[in-house]
C-alpha positions in Angstrom: -27.2 -61.6 31.9 -25.4 -64.6 30.3 -24.6 -64.7 26.5 -23.6 -68.3 26.4 -25.8 -71.0 25.0 -24.3 -74.0 26.8 -24.6 -75.1 30.4 -21.9 -77.5 31.5 -23.0 -80.3 33.9 -21.0 -83.2 35.5 -22.9 -85.6 33.3 -22.9 -83.8 30.0 -23.6 -80.4 28.5 -26.9 -78.7 27.8 -26.5 -76.9 24.5 -29.5 -74.9 23.4 -27.8 -72.9 20.7 -29.5 -74.7 17.8 -32.4 -76.6 19.2 -34.9 -76.8 22.1 -33.9 -79.1 24.9 -36.4 -81.6 26.3 -36.6 -82.2 30.1 -38.3 -85.5 30.8 -40.4 -85.6 34.0 -39.8 -88.5 36.4 -42.0 -88.2 39.5 -41.2 -90.6 42.3 -44.3 -89.6 44.3 -47.5 -91.4 45.2 -49.7 -88.4 44.4 -48.5 -86.4 41.4 -51.5 -85.3 39.3 -51.0 -87.4 36.2 -48.4 -90.2 37.1 -48.4 -90.5 40.8 -47.3 -93.8 42.2 -45.9 -95.3 39.0 -42.2 -94.9 39.6 -41.6 -94.8 43.3 -39.6 -98.1 43.2 -36.0 -97.3 42.1 -36.0 -100.1 39.6 -39.1 -98.8 38.0 -37.6 -95.3 38.0 -34.6 -96.6 36.2 -36.8 -98.2 33.5 -38.7 -95.0 33.1 -35.5 -93.1 32.8 -34.3 -95.4 30.1 -37.5 -94.9 28.2 -37.4 -91.1 28.5 -33.8 -91.2 27.2 -34.8 -93.5 24.3 -37.6 -91.1 23.5 -35.2 -88.2 23.2 -34.9 -86.5 26.6 -31.8 -84.3 27.0 -32.2 -84.2 30.8 -34.4 -85.7 33.5 -36.3 -83.9 36.3 -36.8 -86.0 39.4 -39.3 -84.9 42.0 -40.2 -86.4 45.3 -43.0 -84.0 46.4 -46.1 -83.3 44.3 -46.7 -79.6 43.6 -50.1 -80.0 42.1 -52.8 -77.6 43.3 -53.8 -78.5 46.9 -50.7 -80.8 47.4 -49.8 -81.9 50.9 -46.2 -81.0 51.7 -43.9 -83.9 52.7 -41.2 -84.0 55.3 -37.5 -83.7 54.4 -37.0 -87.3 55.4 -39.8 -88.5 53.2 -38.6 -86.5 50.2 -35.1 -87.8 50.6 -36.3 -91.4 50.9 -38.0 -91.1 47.4 -35.5 -89.0 45.5 -32.0 -90.2 46.6 -32.5 -93.9 45.9 -33.9 -93.1 42.4 -30.9 -90.9 41.5 -28.4 -93.5 42.9 -30.2 -96.3 41.0 -30.1 -94.3 37.7 -26.4 -93.6 38.1 -25.7 -97.2 39.1 -27.4 -98.3 35.9 -24.8 -96.4 34.0 -27.1 -93.7 32.7 -25.1 -90.5 32.2 -27.9 -88.1 31.3 -28.0 -84.8 33.3 -30.4 -85.0 36.2 -32.3 -82.1 37.8 -33.9 -82.5 41.2 -37.3 -80.8 41.6 -37.1 -79.4 45.2 -37.2 -76.2 47.2 -35.5 -77.8 50.2 -31.7 -77.1 50.4 -30.8 -80.3 52.2 -32.6 -82.4 49.5 -30.8 -80.4 46.9 -27.4 -81.0 48.6 -27.9 -84.7 49.0 -29.2 -85.1 45.5 -26.1 -83.4 44.1 -23.9 -85.7 46.2 -25.9 -88.7 44.9 -25.3 -87.7 41.2 -27.7 -85.0 40.3 -26.5 -82.0 38.2 -29.1 -79.3 38.5 -31.5 -77.9 41.1 -35.1 -76.9 40.1 -36.6 -74.7 42.8 -40.3 -73.9 42.3 -40.0 -71.1 44.9 -37.1 -69.3 43.3 -35.0 -69.3 46.5 -37.9 -67.8 48.5 -38.8 -70.8 50.7 -35.4 -72.1 51.9 -32.8 -69.5 52.6 -30.0 -72.0 52.2 -30.9 -73.2 48.7 -28.9 -70.4 47.0 -25.9 -71.3 49.2 -26.1 -74.9 48.1 -26.3 -74.0 44.4 -23.4 -71.6 44.8 -21.2 -74.0 46.7 -21.6 -76.8 44.2 -21.5 -74.5 41.2 -24.5 -76.2 39.7 -27.1 -74.8 37.3 -30.4 -73.9 39.0 -33.9 -73.3 37.6 -35.6 -70.4 39.4 -39.4 -70.4 39.0 -41.8 -67.6 39.4 -44.1 -68.1 42.3 -46.0 -66.2 45.0 -48.0 -67.1 48.1 -51.1 -65.5 46.5 -52.2 -64.7 42.9 -52.5 -61.0 43.7 -51.0 -58.6 41.2 -51.1 -54.8 40.5 -50.0 -55.2 36.8 -49.8 -58.9 36.1 -47.1 -59.3 33.3 -45.0 -56.4 34.7 -45.2 -57.9 38.2 -44.1 -61.4 37.0 -41.2 -60.0 35.1 -40.2 -57.8 38.1 -40.5 -60.7 40.4 -38.1 -62.7 38.2 -35.7 -59.8 38.1 -35.7 -59.9 42.0 -35.2 -63.7 41.9 -32.1 -63.2 39.7 -30.8 -60.5 42.1 -31.3 -62.9 45.0 -29.4 -65.7 43.2 -26.5 -63.5 42.3 -26.3 -62.2 45.9 -26.1 -65.8 47.0 -23.0 -66.4 44.8 -24.7 -68.2 41.9 -23.0 -67.4 38.6 -25.1 -65.8 35.9 -24.3 -68.6 33.4 -25.9 -71.1 35.9 -29.3 -69.4 36.1 -32.4 -70.7 34.2 -35.8 -69.0 34.6 -39.2 -70.6 34.6 -42.4 -68.4 34.2 -44.3 -70.7 36.6 -47.3 -71.6 34.6 -49.9 -73.0 37.0 -48.4 -71.5 40.1 -50.0 -68.5 41.9 -51.9 -67.6 38.7 -55.5 -67.8 37.7 -56.6 -69.6 34.6 -56.9 -66.4 32.7 -53.5 -65.2 33.9 -51.9 -68.4 32.8 -53.3 -67.9 29.3 -52.1 -64.3 29.3 -48.6 -65.2 30.4 -48.4 -67.7 27.6 -48.8 -64.7 25.2 -46.0 -62.8 26.9 -43.2 -65.4 27.4 -41.0 -63.3 25.2 -40.9 -60.7 28.0 -39.2 -63.3 30.2 -36.9 -64.4 27.4 -35.8 -60.8 27.1 -34.3 -60.9 30.6 -31.4 -62.7 28.9 -31.4 -66.1 30.7 -32.4 -69.5 29.3 -36.1 -70.1 29.9 -37.6 -73.4 30.9 -41.4 -73.8 30.1 -43.4 -76.3 32.1 -47.0 -76.7 30.9 -47.2 -80.4 30.4 -50.7 -81.8 31.2 -51.5 -78.8 33.5 -54.9 -77.6 34.6 -54.9 -74.7 32.1 -54.9 -77.3 29.3 -57.4 -79.6 31.0 -59.8 -76.8 31.6 -59.5 -75.4 28.1 -60.1 -78.7 26.4 -62.3 -80.3 29.1 -60.0 -83.3 29.2 -58.2 -85.2 31.9 -54.5 -84.9 32.4 -53.6 -88.1 30.6 -55.5 -86.9 27.5 -53.9 -83.5 27.2 -51.1 -84.3 24.7 -52.4 -82.0 21.9 -53.0 -79.1 24.3 -49.5 -79.6 25.7 -48.1 -79.6 22.1 -49.8 -76.2 21.4 -48.2 -74.7 24.5 -44.8 -76.1 23.7 -44.8 -74.8 20.1 -46.0 -71.4 21.3 -43.3 -71.3 24.0 -40.5 -72.2 21.6 -41.8 -69.7 19.0 -41.3 -67.0 21.7 -37.8 -68.1 22.5 -38.1 -70.6 25.4 -35.0 -73.0 25.2 -36.1 -75.9 27.5 -39.5 -77.6 27.8 -40.4 -79.8 30.7 -42.7 -82.6 29.6 -44.2 -86.0 30.4 -44.6 -87.1 26.8 -41.0 -86.8 25.6 -41.3 -88.6 22.2 -44.2 -86.6 21.0 -43.0 -83.2 22.4 -39.5 -83.9 20.9 -41.2 -84.0 17.5 -43.1 -80.8 18.2 -39.9 -79.1 19.2 -38.0 -80.3 16.1 -40.7 -79.0 13.8 -41.0 -75.6 15.6 -37.2 -75.3 15.7 -37.0 -75.9 12.0 -39.5 -73.2 11.3 -37.7 -70.7 13.7 -34.2 -71.6 12.3 -35.4 -71.0 8.7 -35.7 -67.3 9.6 
């Protein structure tokens, strides 16, 4: 368990001691559920990165493989061909914001770090690629470890999610990852039913209590779409509700598409929490 509130990256520090940090989503995929195909070209990725930074992003999350429900996995070569040029182009443009790479493949993570990324964001929490932990430990980089399972089968849902994350932390430490480099993600929308996602949103504090910074990724997800009966690109108010609720329960980082709007939501929620 880490007591520090700052994560040091090659391209800046992530200080969540006084305010929530905003992770801006930059998908370089043709098939992501709400922005697929928009930013595959590296020049367009750079322009999007600049916009996210202007809107208030504290870090970027670049992904080359869609993880929407029913997604088709891509090869290592295809993922690299999408992610690495985008990272290199952003660095060549002089942008020094910390970059996270959204991947569960160790080789993609390694090459992304070499190209200028700062963090790894593994939706499988070191379960899918046995070398991912080794890469994170070797480079000494922060890593987001998300809760995930092959099937949404639980004996005691909240207890099982928390216990799974404890096991994920044990796996990370065994791989040589330092405690102060671990970030947890409850995995909203992954291996969970609609009802379970809503239930987990009410118990995010249980994950915060594990003692690691918690990243919440709810932006435009199907839980919101289903509740409001709206498409992904019209889910901004629903996303705002989940962001505010997550921050109120102690989440320190929110991963969002709509950075400007969610930055405002975070500032307001932070102000209320800090007034305590």
